[in-house]
N, C-alpha and C positions, 0 to 999 in steps of 0.2 A: 680555850681552846686553841691548838696549833694549826695553821694551814695547813691543809693535806694537797702533796704535790705529786701526780700519779703520772709517769711516765711507761709507754707503752714503748717497748723496742722492737724494731724490726717483723712486725708482724706482716712480711709481706707475701704473696704468693709464692715464690720462691723456695721460701723457710717454711712455709706452711705444707704444702701438697704438689709445689714442683721443681725443678731440679734438684734442691737440697732438704725439699720432703721429707717430714719422718710422722709415722705414725702420732706419735708421741706430739706431734707441734698439733695436728689436725686435732687430736683431743683438748687441747686448750682454747680454741677459738669460740666455743659459747662461754668458758669459766671469764675470760679475757672481756667479753664483751660486755658480760653481767658485770663487771668490775668499774670497767668504765661508767657506764651507764651510772650505778652505784655512786660511785666517786662525784660525776657532773652532776648528778639529782641530790642524791641524799648530802654528799659532804662537799659540796659546791667546791669541789676541790679545781686545782689548777691542772690542767693536763695536758701532756707534750708528748710528743710520738718522734721516734727518728726512723730514718730511712736508710738501711744499708745501698749507698751510690755509688755504682760504678759505670766505668766506660767501656767499648768496643772493643778496646786494647787490654783487658783486664788479662787473661792472658801470660800478657809480658809483664805484670806487674809482679812486685814478690809474694805479694799473698797469690797473685796465681800462680805461680811456681810451685808453692807448697798447697794449693789446693785448685787442683786442674782443674774445677768442673766452672762455666760460664753460670753468672746468677746474677741479678740483681741490676742488672744493665739499663743505665737509667732510658726510659722511654719507653721501656718493653713491660709486657703483662707480667715478667716475673717482678717487675720493679715494682706493681702496685702494693698496696693496703690491702691485704683481704678483705674481701667487699663486705660482709657482715662486721668485721672491726674499723672499716673505714665509714660504713653506717652510726656506729657508737661512738665514731670519735668524733663526726659530724664537722665544726670548725676547731676542734684543739688545732695545734703549733706544729708542723712538722717538720724537722731539721733533718736534712739529708746528711749523711754523715758517709766519709769517705776513707777510713779506716773502721777499727771495729769498737774503738769508743769514741763518741763526739767532744775535740775540745771545745766546742762554740755551746755546747749544750748546759753549763753551766754557768756561762754568762749569762745564757739567754732567762734561763731559771732566775740569778741575780737580779739581771732588771727587772725581770717583772716582779721579785720581794720588793724592789724599790721602789716602783710607782706605783703599788700597793699599799706603802709605809712599812713593809712586814722585815724584823729583822731575823739573817739566816737560821738563828738559833728556835726563832718561835713559829718557823717551819718546820714539815716531818716528808719526805720523801720515800715513795714505794717505786721500785722497780716491778716489772713483771713482762711478760714477751720471750723471745729469741733469740739465739741461742745460751741458756743459762751457760754455758763454759765456754764462752768467747764475748758474743755484744754486749751480753746484760753485765755478767760480772764486771768487763771493761768499763763499765758505762759506770759501774756503781763505784768503783774504786775509784775514779775521775771525781764524781761527785763527793764520795769521802776525802778527797785530798783537798777539792773546793771547801768544801762545808763541814769540818769537824765537829763544829760542836751542834750541826743539824740530825737529827733522829733519819735516819736512811736503814729501810729495811727490804724487804725482795719475797714477794708471795711465792712460794715452792709450786703451790697448787696454779700458778697463771704462768708456769714457766715451762721449756721442755731444752732440754738441749742436744747436742749431735748423736748421743747416746743415754739412757735413762743412767748409765756408770758414770759419764763423765758431768751429767748433770746433779748428778747424790754431792761428788768431787767439788764441782764449784762452787753450791752451797755449803759446803764445809771450809772452802778457802773465804767465804765471803764472812763467814760467822769467824774465822779467825783475826778478821780486818773490822771487825763491831759494825757488822751489819746485818738486823734482826732478821730471821729467816722468819716467817709465819706463814 
């Protein structure tokens, strides 16, 4: 049996019901919590979460010029992980990321696999969270590049995009890159 790894992407207040929140994001919170709880208890999965992290000068950054909405400013309520999701995550490792995809996430996963004596090909990585078309896909592609022989998937029912159309487009792009959509 392969070692399950669950990556919970950016389930933060600003993306759920804050400055960039959507009804689709709000609608997946319960499913995300259920998935985390099952992964931790039934599947004995390694669970990691990412936090989109910006500074007060966000609007002066390249990203801020293209998306001029302050969000996930470190230390604010919007930066915090949704309370229900945080409760489900418990003591899971949380990785702050300063761009759409985390370049340190693959290293953290590789180190934990090495500590446990598990080869990457003997693991499977599942991604859930927000936003499908920006941060979920970015992290999925980074993980696929770092672990080309590892099974990687995304659960469409536990992801939401900026719009429903962009969510579907991101799922199709991930399929094209051999990331299974479940």
